[in-house]
N, C-alpha and C positions, 0 to 999 in steps of 0.2 A: 426431565427434559428428554425428548426423543432424539436420538442420534440419526443423522442423515445417512442413508446408504451411499455407497460409492457412486451408484447410478444417479441418484438424486443430486449429489454434489456435482457430478459431471454435467447434468442438465442445467443446474443453476449457473455453473461456470460458463456454459455455452450462452445462456441468456445475457450474462454480464459482458462476455467477450463481444457480443454483437454490438454493444454500445461503444466499444473501443475501435470499431472498424474505421479505417482511414488509410491514408498512404502508408505503405510499409517503410521500414527503416527508421522509425521514430527513435530518438534518443531516450535514455532513461529519464532525463530531465523533462522532456516533452511528455512522456508517459505519466510522470508525476502530476504535471499540470492537467492532463486529461483525466486522471483519477479524480481530482477535485471537481472537474466539470461533470463527470459521471455521478459523483456523490450528490452534487447540486440537482441534477436531473431527477435522481431517485428520491431525494428528500423533498423536492419541490420548494427549495429554499436556497438562499445565498450560502455558499460554503467558502470560507477563507482558509487557505493553507498557511500555517506559520511554522517555519523551521526555526527551532529554538534549541539552545544548549540545555540538555537534560542531565547534567552531571549529577550523580548520586540519586537520581530518581529511580524508583522501582519499575519503570515502564519506559518504552521508547516512543509511544504515540498515544494519543487520546482524542476523542471527539466530544465536544461540549456544545450543548444547545444554549444559545443566548436568549435573553429575555425578549429580544425583538423577533424571535423565530428563526434567525439565521444560525449558522453553525461555524465553529472554528475547529479545525483539525490541527492539533499540535503534533509535530513530527521532529524527532531527534535530528539535529543539524549535523549529519554525518558528511564526511568529505565525499562519500560514494553516493551518487544518485541512484545506483542500483539498490543500495541498502535503504535509502529513503523510500524508493518505490515499494519495496517489500513492506515497510511500515504502513505506508498509505493504503496499500491493498488490504492489509489486515484491518484497518479502520473501515475501508469500503465493505469488507466482508461482514463486519458487525451490522452495517446498514442493510445490506442485502438479506441477511439472516434475521432481520427484525429484532435485533438485540436492543435492550433498553440503553438509550443514550442519556448521559447525565446532564443536568442543567447547571448553569453557573449562576444561580440566583442567590445562594447563601455565601457568607464569607467566614463563618466561624471555623476556626481551626485550620483553614486552608493554608495560611501563611506558615503555620508551624510545620505542616506536613511537607510542603515543598516550597520554601520561600523564594527559590530561584525562578519559579514559573511566572510568566506574564499573566496579568489579570487574575482570574479566579479559577484557573484550570486545575488546581490541586483538588478540587471538589470530586473529581473522578475517583481518586484514591479513597476518599472518605465514603463514597457511595457503594463501594464494592462489597459483595457478599459471597456466600459459598457457591451460588449458581454461576458466578463469574468464571470459575475454573473451567467448567464445561463449555461456557460460551467462548472463552479464550481459546480453548483447544479447537472448537468447531471453526472459529474465525481463522485460526492459524492454518488449518487444513485447507480451507477454501482459498485463503490468500496464497498459499504455496502453489496450488493448482493454477490460479490466475497468473501468478508471476511466471510460472513455467511456460504457460501458453503465450503470454505477452512477449516474453523475451525470445521464445522460439521463432515467433513471426519475423522479427528483425534479423535473427541469426541465420535463418534459412536463406534470406535474400542475399547475404554476402558470404555464404559458406564456401563455395568453390570458385576457382578462377575459370576464365573462359576456356572452352574446349580446345582452342588452338595453342595453348601454352605447352611447353616441353614437359615430358613426364616427370623430370626431377623437380621442376618448379611446382607442378601439381601436387606431388607428394609432400613437399615442404608446406604448401598452402593448406593442404588437408590436415597436416599435423598441427598447424597453428590455429585452426578454426575455433577450438575451445579455449584458446589463450589470447584474448584480445589485448591490444596495446594498453599500456598503463592508463592513458587518458581517453581511451575509446569509449564511446557511448555514455559519457557522463553528462 
């Protein structure tokens, strides 16, 4: 497998980011929904996002192709929408990088591997091979870059207070920029 250069990864990230363009200030939850829409556009098929409990599973997300040509993206049901967004962007990166997506057509051994998963999503684990390690790393690198760019867009819009605030309020606000409120942007 040929590794992407930093420049190639940046260019690919730019292409994907162009699909996310829209009003600034989107919440992490809205960006999760938009990630599903972008995946649907890229795959030319229906994509359903399912947030499920993945306790004891060796992964936090997976994309499965259904017999009808649609896709289901399983994502860990984290309390943090930021965490969910990172998982979904990782799955989007697999699509953009043209990694093989597993199908959910067989049922043998799936329930034994991950009985808690809905439907036949455990097939993903069964279909993994040695090349998956490189693909996972490549997808993670692209997802990290996408997450950074997507979250910076919204952060920049709300970074600083208006110019007419007093200097001490400005210093406090500048210090809090990187520490959002507990429920902010979820």
